[in-house]
RODO-2510 file (C-alpha; in nm, 4 decimals, decimal comma):
residues 168
     n   res          X          Y          Z
     1     p     9,6917    10,3881    11,0186
     2     a     9,9233    10,1155    10,9490
     3     a     9,7269     9,9730    10,6935
     4     a     9,6670    10,2951    10,5193
     5     a    10,0834    10,3625    10,5464
     6     s    10,0968    10,0506    10,3355
     7     l     9,9494    10,1991    10,0186
     8     p    10,1896    10,2766     9,7180
     9     t    10,2062    10,6634     9,7276
    10     g    10,5111    10,6982     9,5664
    11     t    10,6567    10,8305     9,2501
    12     d    10,8691    10,5298     9,1303
    13     k    10,7537    10,3135     8,8769
    14     a    10,6704    10,0103     9,1110
    15     s    10,4464    10,2433     9,2780
    16     q    10,2838    10,3699     8,9994
    17     a    10,2275    10,0236     8,8797
    18     a    10,0840     9,9043     9,2219
    19     r     9,8228    10,2080     9,2112
    20     r     9,6921    10,1288     8,8601
    21     k     9,6428     9,7668     8,9909
    22     i     9,4531     9,8806     9,2572
    23     f     9,2644    10,1588     9,0692
    24     e     9,1527     9,9054     8,8191
    25     t     9,0494     9,6501     9,0936
    26     w     8,8544     9,9161     9,2811
    27     d     8,6588    10,0483     8,9708
    28     c     8,4154     9,7744     8,9333
    29     n     8,2209     9,9203     8,6554
    30     c     8,5248    10,0109     8,4540
    31     n     8,4431    10,3709     8,3796
    32     g     8,7730    10,5192     8,4552
    33     y     8,7048    10,6954     8,7726
    34     l     8,6009    10,6068     9,1480
    35     s     8,2961    10,6817     9,3162
    36     l     8,2934    10,7186     9,7017
    37     a     8,1468    10,4016     9,7220
    38     e     8,3624    10,2069     9,4999
    39     i     8,6666    10,3448     9,7216
    40     d     8,4614    10,2435    10,0350
    41     r     8,4226     9,9008     9,9137
    42     g     8,7744     9,8756     9,7559
    43     l     8,9364     9,9770    10,0903
    44     l     8,7073     9,7179    10,2793
    45     a     8,7936     9,4195     9,9908
    46     d     9,1802     9,5145    10,0257
    47     g     9,1500     9,4742    10,4363
    48     i     9,2133     9,8511    10,4824
    49     a     9,0169     9,9627    10,7646
    50     a     8,9624    10,3237    10,7537
    51     p     8,7259    10,4986    10,9449
    52     k     8,4175    10,6769    10,7513
    53     p     8,5422    11,0324    10,8206
    54     v     8,8694    10,9391    10,6776
    55     v     8,7457    10,7919    10,3715
    56     l     8,4940    11,0851    10,3161
    57     r     8,7717    11,3701    10,3976
    58     a     9,0212    11,2113    10,1530
    59     f     8,7877    11,1452     9,8969
    60     q     8,6760    11,4999     9,9435
    61     a     9,0064    11,6572     9,9092
    62     a     9,1379    11,4338     9,6281
    63     r     8,8437    11,4706     9,3750
    64     g     8,8862    11,7599     9,1525
    65     a     9,2368    11,8137     9,2723
    66     v     9,3554    11,8254     8,9127
    67     a     9,1518    11,9244     8,5979
    68     s     8,8881    11,6524     8,5009
    69     k     8,9214    11,4677     8,1584
    70     n     8,5662    11,3539     8,1617
    71     a     8,2215    11,5146     8,1581
    72     r     8,1485    11,3803     8,5342
    73     g     8,4008    11,6530     8,6630
    74     e     8,4773    11,6883     8,9964
    75     d     8,2240    11,4357     9,1508
    76     y     8,4820    11,1260     9,1214
    77     v     8,8560    11,0547     9,1652
    78     e     9,0389    10,9696     8,8410
    79     m     9,3356    10,7500     8,7883
    80     g     9,6803    10,9524     8,7939
    81     k     9,7542    11,2554     9,0483
    82     e     9,3850    11,2518     9,1984
    83     f     9,4216    10,8822     9,3078
    84     r     9,7914    10,9040     9,4502
    85     l     9,6224    11,2052     9,6255
    86     l     9,3490    10,9930     9,7539
    87     l     9,5969    10,7449     9,8831
    88     l     9,8038    11,0017    10,0574
    89     f     9,5225    11,1812    10,2055
    90     l     9,3861    10,8433    10,3532
    91     r     9,7191    10,7944    10,5063
    92     q     9,7401    11,1763    10,6361
    93     y     9,3666    11,1445    10,7901
    94     a     9,4132    10,8024    10,9243
    95     e     9,6979    10,9255    11,1219
    96     l     9,5482    11,2378    11,2333
    97     f     9,2290    11,0480    11,3250
    98     a     9,4117    10,8147    11,5320
    99     a     9,5921    11,0977    11,7134
   100     f     9,2411    11,2548    11,7692
   101     q     9,1118    10,9496    11,9149
   102     s     9,3805    10,9064    12,1460
   103     v     9,3143    11,2447    12,3132
   104     d     8,9510    11,1911    12,3030
   105     t     8,9214    10,9167    12,5965
   106     d     8,5666    10,9148    12,6042
   107     g     8,4856    10,8550    12,2570
   108     d     8,2265    11,1138    12,1753
   109     r     8,4347    11,2384    11,8770
   110     r     8,4772    11,5802    12,0934
   111     i     8,7612    11,6925    12,2972
   112     d     8,6759    11,8620    12,5974
   113     l     8,8726    12,0711    12,8309
   114     d     8,9483    11,7749    13,0758
   115     e     9,0747    11,5537    12,7834
   116     l     9,2976    11,8310    12,6597
   117     k     9,4857    11,8781    12,9853
   118     a     9,5113    11,5179    13,0099
   119     a     9,6564    11,4954    12,6567
   120     t     9,9203    11,7775    12,7224
   121     t    10,2240    11,5614    12,6673
   122     k    10,0550    11,3614    12,3956
   123     l     9,9566    11,6677    12,2269
   124     k    10,3413    11,8439    12,2549
   125     a    10,4697    11,5103    12,0684
   126     l    10,1645    11,5315    11,8352
   127     a    10,2905    11,8989    11,7295
   128     t    10,6431    11,7853    11,6733
   129     a    10,5096    11,5191    11,4431
   130     l    10,2778    11,7653    11,2638
   131     r    10,5408    11,9680    11,2159
   132     c    10,7703    11,6998    11,0644
   133     e    10,4662    11,5730    10,8615
   134     a    10,3943    11,9183    10,7210
   135     r    10,7574    11,9311    10,5798
   136     r    10,7141    11,6063    10,4190
   137     w    10,3648    11,7158    10,2753
   138     a    10,5221    12,0418    10,1396
   139     g    10,7513    11,8420     9,9548
   140     v    10,5094    11,6108     9,8376
   141     l    10,2264    11,8442     9,7234
   142     g    10,4719    12,1683     9,6409
   143     g    10,3669    12,3585     9,9589
   144     g    10,1315    12,3736    10,2342
   145     q    10,1224    12,2999    10,6290
   146     c     9,9118    12,1718    10,9241
   147     t     9,8513    12,4093    11,1965
   148     t     9,6040    12,4460    11,4646
   149     k     9,3654    12,7460    11,5268
   150     p     9,4466    12,9986    11,7912
   151     d     9,1626    12,8466    12,0174
   152     a     9,3186    12,5186    11,9741
   153     r     8,9686    12,3430    11,9194
   154     f     9,0830    12,1855    11,5958
   155     f     9,3317    12,0972    11,3424
   156     v     9,3164    12,2747    11,0008
   157     c     9,5357    12,1220    10,7158
   158     d     9,6176    12,3176    10,4378
   159     l     9,7461    12,1333    10,1579
   160     g     9,8171    12,4170     9,9137
   161     s     9,6170    12,4225     9,5843
   162     c     9,5764    12,0408     9,6147
   163     a     9,3039    12,0724     9,8861
   164     a     9,0742    12,2931    10,0556
   165     h     9,0803    12,3870    10,4333
   166     d     8,9600    12,0392    10,6122
   167     v     8,8754    12,0234    10,9750
   168     c     9,0586    11,7111    11,0680
***
């Protein structure tokens, strides 16, 4: 999560310039949009270790977030708002994945009842952090929230019109 947190996601000129430089580096065939493979290679080349589920979910959430200007449509991430969203989603999903892994003590990518009971204190702290994160994302994306389903089996992140529901 720390490496993903260092990605330039701000709206200032310096962040925009840094994003453009990263995009141009990752766009190895210079076609003006990024495939999932290019994003994966770019993250590795820049030393950003993001788990595959994090990269895939961030890519799925970012692509098609805004109307496309090219014939390829929603299959790729374009420079501009989509690329900024990709970097924001990489950060958010990396944080959620790390929180999930801290509860999933046996590493089977599932949380059973014993793990859930053992993580009660962690989950209370996480709930507070999620409320703060949801408020931050609402400001960034113009609305949205992170909540838990009533049966508490998984988190659902609804980031308004920028992304569909994603299971974290």
